[in-house]
Backbone as CSV, one residue per row, in Angstrom:
resi,resn,N_x,N_y,N_z,CA_x,CA_y,CA_z,C_x,C_y,C_z
1,UNK,0.835,-1.206,0.000,0.000,0.000,0.000,0.862,1.244,0.000
2,UNK,2.002,1.213,0.770,2.875,2.375,0.788,3.481,2.608,-0.589
3,UNK,3.829,1.519,-1.276,4.392,1.638,-2.626,3.383,2.289,-3.576
4,UNK,2.121,1.895,-3.438,1.063,2.453,-4.281,0.858,3.941,-3.981
5,UNK,0.933,4.299,-2.703,0.755,5.709,-2.333,1.896,6.564,-2.853
6,UNK,3.109,6.002,-2.814,4.279,6.725,-3.308,4.160,6.979,-4.799
7,UNK,3.678,5.986,-5.521,3.488,6.134,-6.969,2.460,7.225,-7.270
8,UNK,1.390,7.212,-6.483,0.337,8.209,-6.700,0.842,9.616,-6.412
9,UNK,1.666,9.734,-5.359,2.211,11.046,-4.985,3.145,11.566,-6.058
10,UNK,4.020,10.693,-6.565,4.952,11.101,-7.630,4.189,11.504,-8.897
11,UNK,3.155,10.746,-9.232,2.369,11.045,-10.439,1.688,12.405,-10.334
12,UNK,1.169,12.658,-9.143,0.490,13.943,-8.944,1.469,15.100,-9.046
13,UNK,2.695,14.877,-8.507,3.705,15.945,-8.567,4.120,16.230,-9.997
14,UNK,4.316,15.152,-10.761,4.708,15.317,-12.178,3.617,16.045,-12.946
15,UNK,2.367,15.657,-12.717,1.246,16.297,-13.405,1.139,17.766,-13.044
16,UNK,1.349,18.088,-11.774,1.279,19.474,-11.319,2.363,20.323,-11.985
17,UNK,3.587,19.761,-12.054,4.691,20.482,-12.703,4.388,20.715,-14.176
18,UNK,3.819,19.732,-14.832,3.505,19.846,-16.261,2.465,20.931,-16.498
19,UNK,1.433,20.953,-15.639,0.382,21.957,-15.794,0.909,23.357,-15.520
20,UNK,1.776,23.475,-14.510,2.354,24.779,-14.170,3.210,25.309,-15.320
21,UNK,4.037,24.394,-15.886,4.889,24.799,-17.008,4.083,25.219,-18.204
22,UNK,3.012,24.482,-18.466,2.150,24.818,-19.604,1.484,26.170,-19.401
23,UNK,1.033,26.435,-18.178,0.366,27.714,-17.887,1.315,28.868,-18.085
24,UNK,2.578,28.700,-17.613,3.569,29.768,-17.754,3.886,30.007,-19.225
25,UNK,4.022,28.899,-19.963,4.339,29.010,-21.385,3.215,29.692,-22.138
26,UNK,1.988,29.275,-21.832,0.826,29.875,-22.495,0.715,31.355,-22.179
27,UNK,1.037,31.723,-20.926,0.972,33.131,-20.528,1.974,33.963,-21.309
28,UNK,3.211,33.407,-21.458,4.234,34.138,-22.217,3.816,34.301,-23.672
29,UNK,3.298,33.221,-24.243,2.878,33.283,-25.645,1.735,34.265,-25.834
30,UNK,0.816,34.276,-24.857,-0.313,35.195,-24.951,0.126,36.632,-24.867
31,UNK,1.107,36.930,-24.000,1.617,38.293,-23.861,2.278,38.751,-25.143
32,UNK,3.056,37.869,-25.759,3.717,38.219,-27.008,2.695,38.471,-28.110
33,UNK,1.646,37.658,-28.139,0.617,37.830,-29.167,-0.083,39.166,-29.003
34,UNK,-0.309,39.566,-27.730,-0.992,40.843,-27.495,-0.136,42.008,-27.960
35,UNK,1.180,41.897,-27.765,2.074,42.980,-28.166,2.186,43.077,-29.685
36,UNK,2.238,41.915,-30.323,2.486,41.890,-31.762,1.210,41.981,-32.591
37,UNK,0.058,41.805,-31.970,-1.202,41.773,-32.703,-1.558,43.162,-33.222
38,UNK,-1.558,43.362,-34.543,-1.841,44.698,-35.089,-3.291,45.112,-34.924
39,UNK,-4.156,44.156,-34.600,-5.581,44.462,-34.446,-5.939,44.798,-33.011
40,UNK,-4.956,44.924,-32.126,-5.252,45.285,-30.746,-5.848,46.687,-30.694
41,UNK,-6.539,46.978,-29.628,-7.218,48.272,-29.507,-6.238,49.433,-29.606
42,UNK,-5.071,49.291,-28.965,-4.091,50.381,-28.989,-3.567,50.615,-30.398
43,UNK,-3.254,49.536,-31.085,-2.748,49.668,-32.455,-3.828,50.208,-33.376
44,UNK,-5.058,49.747,-33.174,-6.175,50.223,-33.995,-6.382,51.723,-33.805
45,UNK,-6.242,52.186,-32.576,-6.415,53.619,-32.283,-5.385,54.462,-33.022
46,UNK,-4.123,54.020,-33.002,-3.062,54.786,-33.657,-3.339,54.931,-35.147
47,UNK,-3.639,53.804,-35.793,-3.883,53.843,-37.233,-5.157,54.606,-37.564
48,UNK,-6.173,54.462,-36.718,-7.435,55.156,-36.940,-7.249,56.669,-36.852
49,UNK,-6.464,57.108,-35.883,-6.195,58.541,-35.738,-5.464,59.096,-36.960
50,UNK,-4.557,58.309,-37.509,-3.836,58.737,-38.721,-4.813,58.912,-39.877
51,UNK,-5.714,57.957,-40.035,-6.689,58.020,-41.133,-7.665,59.181,-40.926
52,UNK,-8.049,59.417,-39.665,-8.965,60.529,-39.384,-8.293,61.868,-39.686
53,UNK,-7.024,61.996,-39.327,-6.280,63.221,-39.620,-6.206,63.449,-41.132
54,UNK,-6.002,62.382,-41.885,-5.928,62.495,-43.344,-7.251,62.994,-43.918
55,UNK,-8.354,62.455,-43.407,-9.680,62.909,-43.848,-9.865,64.394,-43.545
56,UNK,-9.493,64.795,-42.340,-9.682,66.189,-41.928,-8.830,67.148,-42.765
57,UNK,-7.618,66.728,-43.110,-6.755,67.565,-43.945,-7.372,67.747,-45.336
58,UNK,-7.881,66.654,-45.900,-8.505,66.736,-47.236,-9.741,67.627,-47.202
59,UNK,-10.517,67.513,-46.136,-11.717,68.357,-46.011,-11.320,69.822,-45.861
60,UNK,-10.311,70.072,-45.047,-9.876,71.450,-44.828,-9.339,72.062,-46.128
61,UNK,-8.568,71.309,-46.881,-8.054,71.812,-48.160,-9.191,72.173,-49.103
62,UNK,-10.203,71.332,-49.126,-11.337,71.553,-50.020,-12.141,72.784,-49.619
63,UNK,-12.432,72.909,-48.326,-13.241,74.045,-47.884,-12.450,75.359,-47.954
64,UNK,-11.154,75.301,-47.691,-10.342,76.519,-47.808,-10.288,77.004,-49.252
65,UNK,-10.226,76.080,-50.197,-10.257,76.464,-51.609,-11.593,77.112,-51.960
66,UNK,-12.673,76.552,-51.425,-14.000,77.117,-51.684,-14.129,78.488,-51.039
67,UNK,-13.599,78.628,-49.814,-13.616,79.937,-49.154,-12.850,80.970,-49.978
68,UNK,-11.738,80.528,-50.543,-10.933,81.435,-51.362,-11.703,81.873,-52.605
69,UNK,-12.420,80.952,-53.190,-13.221,81.280,-54.381,-14.306,82.299,-54.040
70,UNK,-14.949,82.108,-52.899,-15.968,83.057,-52.456,-15.334,84.419,-52.179
71,UNK,-14.162,84.411,-51.554,-13.469,85.660,-51.242,-13.039,86.418,-52.489
72,UNK,-12.526,85.715,-53.481,-12.097,86.386,-54.717,-13.304,86.908,-55.487
73,UNK,-14.416,86.181,-55.428,-15.643,86.674,-56.069,-16.082,87.983,-55.423
74,UNK,-15.948,88.052,-54.106,-16.295,89.291,-53.394,-15.400,90.452,-53.857
75,UNK,-14.108,90.185,-53.989,-13.172,91.214,-54.457,-13.484,91.640,-55.887
76,UNK,-13.852,90.679,-56.704,-14.195,90.992,-58.094,-15.401,91.927,-58.165
77,UNK,-16.426,91.634,-57.391,-17.633,92.463,-57.420,-17.343,93.871,-56.915
78,UNK,-16.460,93.987,-55.942,-16.069,95.317,-55.464,-15.283,96.063,-56.547
79,UNK,-14.453,95.333,-57.261,-13.661,95.933,-58.329,-14.548,96.498,-59.443
80,UNK,-15.701,95.870,-59.621,-16.591,96.269,-60.720,-17.456,97.491,-60.381
81,UNK,-17.491,97.853,-59.107,-18.325,98.992,-58.721,-17.815,100.270,-59.390
82,UNK,-18.735,101.035,-59.944,-18.368,102.299,-60.581,-17.926,102.159,-62.023
83,UNK,-17.821,100.914,-62.510,-17.438,100.728,-63.906,-18.618,101.092,-64.815
84,UNK,-18.334,101.739,-65.949,-19.412,102.153,-66.857,-20.235,100.961,-67.349
85,UNK,-21.528,101.146,-67.374,-22.430,100.135,-67.929,-22.763,98.994,-66.990
86,UNK,-22.269,99.042,-65.765,-22.554,97.962,-64.814,-23.530,98.474,-63.771
87,UNK,-24.636,97.772,-63.609,-25.695,98.184,-62.693,-25.287,97.951,-61.246
88,UNK,-25.406,99.007,-60.435,-25.097,98.888,-59.005,-26.063,97.922,-58.325
89,UNK,-27.327,97.940,-58.729,-28.324,97.048,-58.139,-28.007,95.589,-58.466
90,UNK,-27.538,95.370,-59.688,-27.172,94.003,-60.081,-25.984,93.499,-59.262
91,UNK,-24.993,94.359,-59.063,-23.831,93.983,-58.256,-24.233,93.665,-56.817
92,UNK,-25.160,94.463,-56.275,-25.615,94.218,-54.906,-26.300,92.858,-54.793
93,UNK,-27.092,92.511,-55.801,-27.759,91.208,-55.804,-26.754,90.060,-55.865
94,UNK,-25.709,90.240,-56.674,-24.664,89.221,-56.788,-23.868,89.103,-55.485
95,UNK,-23.624,90.225,-54.846,-22.915,90.208,-53.566,-23.716,89.476,-52.499
96,UNK,-25.016,89.698,-52.457,-25.859,89.014,-51.471,-25.842,87.499,-51.708
97,UNK,-25.935,87.108,-52.972,-25.919,85.682,-53.291,-24.576,85.053,-52.908
98,UNK,-23.489,85.785,-53.133,-22.159,85.281,-52.797,-21.989,85.160,-51.275
99,UNK,-22.502,86.139,-50.548,-22.383,86.131,-49.085,-23.196,85.007,-48.441
100,UNK,-24.239,84.537,-49.123,-25.084,83.472,-48.566,-24.482,82.080,-48.760
101,UNK,-23.493,81.963,-49.609,-22.994,80.636,-49.957,-22.494,79.837,-48.750
102,UNK,-21.698,80.465,-47.900,-21.140,79.717,-46.764,-22.226,79.182,-45.841
103,UNK,-23.300,79.940,-45.677,-24.373,79.483,-44.791,-25.138,78.313,-45.413
104,UNK,-25.032,78.151,-46.717,-25.744,77.067,-47.407,-24.873,75.832,-47.595
105,UNK,-23.592,75.946,-47.282,-22.677,74.840,-47.563,-22.856,73.696,-46.560
106,UNK,-22.824,72.507,-47.051,-22.932,71.283,-46.259,-21.645,71.065,-45.446
107,UNK,-21.707,70.147,-44.471,-20.503,69.768,-43.738,-20.279,68.261,-43.883
108,UNK,-19.323,67.712,-43.129,-18.957,66.304,-43.297,-20.088,65.347,-42.925
109,UNK,-21.015,65.814,-42.121,-22.131,64.957,-41.727,-23.372,65.218,-42.576
110,UNK,-23.710,66.487,-42.790,-24.940,66.792,-43.523,-24.840,66.439,-45.002
111,UNK,-23.606,66.242,-45.516,-23.464,65.867,-46.922,-24.004,64.468,-47.187
112,UNK,-24.390,63.753,-46.128,-25.046,62.459,-46.316,-26.348,62.645,-47.093
113,UNK,-26.926,63.837,-46.987,-28.096,64.184,-47.794,-27.591,64.786,-49.093
114,UNK,-27.578,63.999,-50.150,-26.975,64.431,-51.410,-27.660,65.664,-51.995
115,UNK,-28.916,65.862,-51.640,-29.637,67.035,-52.149,-28.983,68.333,-51.689
116,UNK,-28.372,68.323,-50.499,-27.709,69.526,-50.001,-26.476,69.859,-50.840
117,UNK,-25.768,68.838,-51.285,-24.616,69.060,-52.170,-25.092,69.641,-53.493
118,UNK,-26.146,69.055,-54.030,-26.687,69.539,-55.315,-27.169,70.982,-55.203
119,UNK,-27.822,71.302,-54.087,-28.334,72.666,-53.910,-27.187,73.670,-53.828
120,UNK,-26.136,73.295,-53.116,-24.995,74.208,-52.998,-24.304,74.394,-54.343
121,UNK,-24.062,73.298,-55.029,-23.403,73.383,-56.333,-24.222,74.226,-57.301
122,UNK,-25.527,74.040,-57.284,-26.401,74.801,-58.175,-26.351,76.293,-57.851
123,UNK,-26.364,76.620,-56.554,-26.326,78.025,-56.141,-25.017,78.681,-56.570
124,UNK,-23.898,77.987,-56.394,-22.616,78.576,-56.754,-22.438,78.669,-58.278
125,UNK,-22.845,77.619,-58.977,-22.746,77.636,-60.444,-23.607,78.755,-61.035
126,UNK,-24.802,78.915,-60.499,-25.698,79.968,-60.993,-25.098,81.349,-60.748
127,UNK,-24.472,81.516,-59.592,-23.840,82.794,-59.277,-22.714,83.103,-60.258
128,UNK,-21.837,82.143,-60.477,-20.697,82.386,-61.370,-21.147,82.622,-62.808
129,UNK,-22.184,81.930,-63.237,-22.701,82.143,-64.585,-23.277,83.551,-64.737
130,UNK,-23.737,84.115,-63.636,-24.247,85.485,-63.669,-23.115,86.502,-63.552
131,UNK,-22.041,86.126,-62.841,-20.930,87.050,-62.617,-20.058,87.214,-63.855
132,UNK,-19.734,86.134,-64.531,-18.777,86.194,-65.639,-19.184,87.181,-66.745
133,UNK,-20.426,87.177,-67.192,-20.797,88.135,-68.254,-20.710,89.599,-67.810
134,UNK,-20.915,89.829,-66.501,-20.822,91.188,-65.976,-19.361,91.598,-65.820
135,UNK,-18.541,90.679,-65.341,-17.141,90.996,-65.055,-16.273,91.028,-66.298
136,UNK,-16.609,90.170,-67.258,-15.780,90.083,-68.474,-16.658,89.764,-69.674
137,UNK,-17.451,90.753,-70.102,-18.316,90.516,-71.259,-17.478,90.209,-72.498
138,UNK,-17.831,89.110,-73.171,-17.079,88.664,-74.356,-15.600,88.418,-74.028
139,UNK,-15.333,88.082,-72.746,-13.970,87.782,-72.338,-13.110,89.008,-72.088
140,UNK,-13.715,90.198,-72.082,-12.958,91.438,-71.907,-13.283,92.088,-70.559
141,UNK,-12.416,91.916,-69.584,-12.614,92.524,-68.273,-12.249,94.004,-68.340
142,UNK,-12.944,94.851,-67.575,-12.694,96.290,-67.643,-11.367,96.727,-67.033
143,UNK,-10.817,95.929,-66.103,-9.537,96.271,-65.474,-8.656,95.016,-65.374
144,UNK,-7.370,95.261,-65.154,-6.445,94.130,-65.014,-6.778,93.312,-63.766
145,UNK,-7.127,94.007,-62.683,-7.509,93.298,-61.467,-8.723,92.405,-61.698
146,UNK,-9.708,92.940,-62.403,-10.915,92.160,-62.689,-10.569,90.918,-63.498
147,UNK,-9.692,91.072,-64.477,-9.289,89.918,-65.292,-8.578,88.864,-64.430
148,UNK,-7.686,89.319,-63.556,-6.969,88.387,-62.682,-7.923,87.670,-61.721
149,UNK,-8.902,88.408,-61.215,-9.878,87.793,-60.312,-10.695,86.725,-61.048
150,UNK,-11.130,87.030,-62.251,-11.915,86.062,-63.036,-11.106,84.799,-63.289
151,UNK,-9.852,84.967,-63.677,-8.993,83.806,-63.943,-8.756,82.988,-62.675
152,UNK,-8.592,83.682,-61.550,-8.393,82.982,-60.279,-9.610,82.163,-59.885
153,UNK,-10.792,82.737,-60.066,-12.032,82.025,-59.747,-12.183,80.797,-60.637
154,UNK,-11.887,80.941,-61.907,-12.020,79.827,-62.847,-11.058,78.692,-62.504
155,UNK,-9.847,79.034,-62.112,-8.880,78.004,-61.733,-9.330,77.249,-60.488
156,UNK,-9.810,77.989,-59.508,-10.297,77.337,-58.289,-11.518,76.470,-58.568
157,UNK,-12.395,76.941,-59.418,-13.601,76.189,-59.749,-13.252,74.892,-60.475
158,UNK,-12.210,74.940,-61.295,-11.789,73.748,-62.031,-11.185,72.691,-61.120
159,UNK,-10.752,73.086,-59.931,-10.125,72.139,-59.009,-11.082,71.436,-58.072
160,UNK,-12.376,71.750,-58.151,-13.354,71.177,-57.221,-13.395,69.651,-57.326
161,UNK,-13.437,69.139,-58.533,-13.543,67.690,-58.723,-12.340,66.974,-58.114
162,UNK,-11.146,67.518,-58.319,-9.932,66.906,-57.762,-9.990,66.850,-56.247
163,UNK,-10.410,67.939,-55.617,-10.514,67.961,-54.159,-11.512,66.908,-53.666
164,UNK,-12.617,66.748,-54.378,-13.627,65.789,-53.943,-13.145,64.350,-54.116
165,UNK,-12.419,64.093,-55.177,-11.856,62.756,-55.384,-10.873,62.425,-54.264
166,UNK,-10.028,63.383,-53.917,-9.042,63.165,-52.847,-9.730,62.934,-51.507
167,UNK,-10.784,63.686,-51.257,-11.526,63.494,-50.011,-12.182,62.118,-49.981
168,UNK,-12.797,61.729,-51.082,-13.443,60.423,-51.142,-12.469,59.286,-50.862
169,UNK,-11.281,59.379,-51.420,-10.278,58.339,-51.207,-9.917,58.219,-49.731
170,UNK,-9.699,59.365,-49.088,-9.352,59.352,-47.665,-10.520,58.845,-46.812
171,UNK,-11.730,59.275,-47.131,-12.908,58.869,-46.353,-13.191,57.375,-46.513
172,UNK,-12.969,56.841,-47.696,-13.211,55.409,-47.908,-12.190,54.569,-47.149
173,UNK,-10.941,55.012,-47.100,-9.938,54.301,-46.298,-10.328,54.310,-44.820
174,UNK,-10.794,55.459,-44.355,-11.264,55.610,-42.976,-12.431,54.660,-42.706
175,UNK,-13.401,54.652,-43.599,-14.591,53.810,-43.418,-14.242,52.321,-43.440
176,UNK,-13.363,51.927,-44.350,-12.966,50.513,-44.442,-12.267,50.056,-43.162
177,UNK,-11.395,50.915,-42.641,-10.669,50.560,-41.415,-11.631,50.491,-40.233
178,UNK,-12.558,51.433,-40.186,-13.548,51.440,-39.110,-14.378,50.164,-39.134
179,UNK,-14.763,49.714,-40.308,-15.562,48.506,-40.429,-14.810,47.281,-39.891
180,UNK,-13.509,47.224,-40.149,-12.705,46.082,-39.720,-12.404,46.091,-38.216
181,UNK,-12.267,47.294,-37.649,-11.780,47.401,-36.264,-12.754,48.128,-35.343
182,UNK,-14.020,48.123,-35.703,-15.001,48.865,-34.915,-15.091,48.359,-33.474
183,UNK,-15.023,47.043,-33.289,-15.106,46.480,-31.934,-13.942,46.944,-31.071
184,UNK,-12.721,46.900,-31.638,-11.543,47.359,-30.897,-11.662,48.828,-30.529
185,UNK,-12.107,49.638,-31.483,-12.207,51.074,-31.252,-13.286,51.393,-30.217
186,UNK,-14.422,50.730,-30.305,-15.497,50.985,-29.346,-15.077,50.607,-27.937
187,UNK,-14.183,49.618,-27.813,-13.729,49.200,-26.483,-12.908,50.274,-25.794
188,UNK,-12.402,51.259,-26.557,-11.607,52.338,-25.978,-12.482,53.353,-25.247
189,UNK,-13.772,53.374,-25.570,-14.679,54.318,-24.927,-14.489,55.735,-25.438
190,UNK,-15.104,56.695,-24.758,-14.983,58.097,-25.148,-15.477,58.331,-26.570
191,UNK,-14.765,59.172,-27.302,-15.174,59.493,-28.669,-15.095,58.290,-29.600
192,UNK,-14.255,57.321,-29.238,-14.096,56.150,-30.097,-15.309,55.216,-30.010
193,UNK,-16.083,55.351,-28.965,-17.285,54.529,-28.827,-18.403,55.011,-29.738
194,UNK,-18.236,56.212,-30.286,-19.314,56.807,-31.098,-18.946,56.994,-32.569
195,UNK,-17.767,56.524,-32.971,-17.338,56.746,-34.350,-18.262,56.035,-35.332
196,UNK,-18.534,56.705,-36.443,-19.418,56.166,-37.473,-18.780,56.408,-38.844
197,UNK,-19.202,55.658,-39.834,-18.690,55.883,-41.196,-19.035,57.283,-41.686
198,UNK,-18.182,57.832,-42.526,-18.373,59.164,-43.087,-19.042,59.058,-44.458
199,UNK,-19.957,59.953,-44.766,-20.521,59.973,-46.117,-19.488,60.467,-47.121
200,UNK,-19.654,60.100,-48.374,-18.745,60.526,-49.431,-19.545,61.156,-50.565
201,UNK,-18.827,61.798,-51.475,-19.493,62.425,-52.620,-19.962,61.361,-53.607
């Protein structure tokens, strides 16, 4: 009986050592996996912040270009005041329409309603179509400044599509990453718990 008890004691000790070693090994492997796992919450946050910054830069570039176009249009209309054959009342109407543009412009969230984009584009296009014949009838501006302003507005207007394509590319990368790592990001809490896909053009 003592021999049997000794065997049982040795077996239990060996089994205990094996389980302890396995637990330690598994713990080390798990720690390494957590550090190296690119899908961890910490790693997801870093990459997500980079993508969000890229989206914001593209949006800022686009809106600053639009602001510049509105500003140059304002300067052009002021330049035209007092020029022969140009109606002061007509210029005032164009100035009011130009000043209203920023209040009508969509933002990164409201652009989900595509009608708002169409309404803004229509308002700005209609304004410029009314401004060009007044500022440069038959392509002849009354002053050098007026000609430079018209050319500047046209160049900025031609760049709208490029800015929107660049924004779309950045927003789609952001949305794709969010879809893959939404659980990790939501686990961080705070603003990351509320992140949602961005609308695109």
